C-alpha positions in Angstrom: 0.0 0.0 0.0 1.5 3.4 -0.9 1.7 6.4 1.4 -1.4 8.1 0.1 -3.6 5.0 0.3 -2.4 4.5 3.9 -3.1 8.2 4.7 -6.6 7.8 3.1 -7.2 4.8 5.3 -6.2 6.8 8.4 -8.6 9.5 7.4 -11.4 6.9 7.6 -10.4 5.8 11.1 -9.0 9.1 12.3 -8.5 8.5 16.0 -6.0 9.7 18.5 -4.0 6.5 17.9 -3.7 7.3 14.2 -1.8 10.6 14.7 1.6 9.0 15.2 1.1 6.8 12.1 0.1 9.8 10.0 3.0 11.8 11.2 5.4 8.9 10.4 4.0 8.6 6.9 4.2 12.3 6.1 7.7 12.5 7.6 8.9 10.6 4.5 7.5 13.4 2.3 9.3 16.2 4.1 12.5 17.6 2.9 11.1 18.2 -0.6 10.3 21.6 -2.1 8.9 24.4 -0.1 5.3 24.0 -1.5 5.3 20.3 -0.8 6.5 21.0 2.8 3.6 23.5 3.3 1.1 21.0 1.8 2.4 18.3 4.3 2.0 20.7 7.2 -1.5 21.8 6.1 -2.6 18.2 5.8 -1.3 17.3 9.2 -3.0 20.4 10.7 -6.3 19.3 9.2 -5.8 15.7 10.2 -5.1 16.8 13.8 -8.2 19.0 13.7 -10.3 16.1 12.4 -9.0 13.9 15.3 -9.8 16.6 17.8 -13.3 17.0 16.4 -13.9 13.3 16.6 -12.4 12.8 20.0 -14.4 15.8 21.4 -17.7 14.4 20.2 -18.5 17.3 17.9 -20.2 15.1 15.3 -21.7 18.0 13.4 -18.2 19.1 12.4 -16.8 15.7 11.6 -17.9 15.6 7.9 -16.6 19.1 7.0 -13.3 18.4 8.8 -12.9 15.0 7.1 -13.6 16.6 3.7 -11.1 19.4 4.3 -8.4 16.8 5.3 -9.2 14.8 2.2 -8.9 17.9 0.0 -5.5 18.7 1.5 -4.4 15.1 1.0 -5.5 15.3 -2.7 -3.6 18.5 -3.1 -0.5 17.0 -1.6 -0.8 13.9 -3.8 -1.0 16.2 -6.9 2.0 18.2 -5.9 4.0 15.0 -5.4 3.1 13.7 -8.8 4.1 17.0 -10.4 7.3 17.1 -8.5 8.2 13.5 -9.5 
């Protein structure tokens, strides 16, 4: 399974236990161009926000937070394919 498929899987489960796994997966993407680094940071911020929303029981915000994190992941994946 590639990094982006694994990150997508983590978005589906998105619990506090998944933060370390997401961080480890994105760590391998760091050290690239400035825009890629920013995209990684934005994804991780949105992923952490999603986990916070889920863990705090704010179910009304879960769908929008999940969609935002998926959009950031898609943007990151596109940047990586262009950079390759």
